[in-house]
Phi, psi and omega in degrees: 000126181273171181291330181277340182284128181289152180287328175209163180221154179272123183271321180228151175082176179232092181287150176280171179298323179293320178295319177295321178296320178295320178296314179296319178298319179294321179293318180295316180294322182292326183269354180288136179294145181279129178284145179292138180289142178290142179295147181296143181275125177257128182292149179296331180295310180289327181293324183290338181277348182241091180295150182295137178084358179280113178241151178268131179248124178273151177138184180297132178080005182294323181295324180289317182291337182291338180265352181274147177293152181254000000 
């Protein structure tokens, strides 16, 4: 693609300057890379109540084991 060659052209109709600006804006937004979402923030208060590796096991005696130290 050369510098003089347009990136796109209007095939039918006569768009206004506002319509062309809306089209260019939509193309720019669509081609922009998506930023990675920030990980959710976990409060230190809630984090301290859930020790790492603590999983709940369902089954017979699970209620009894839930009160025992690990």
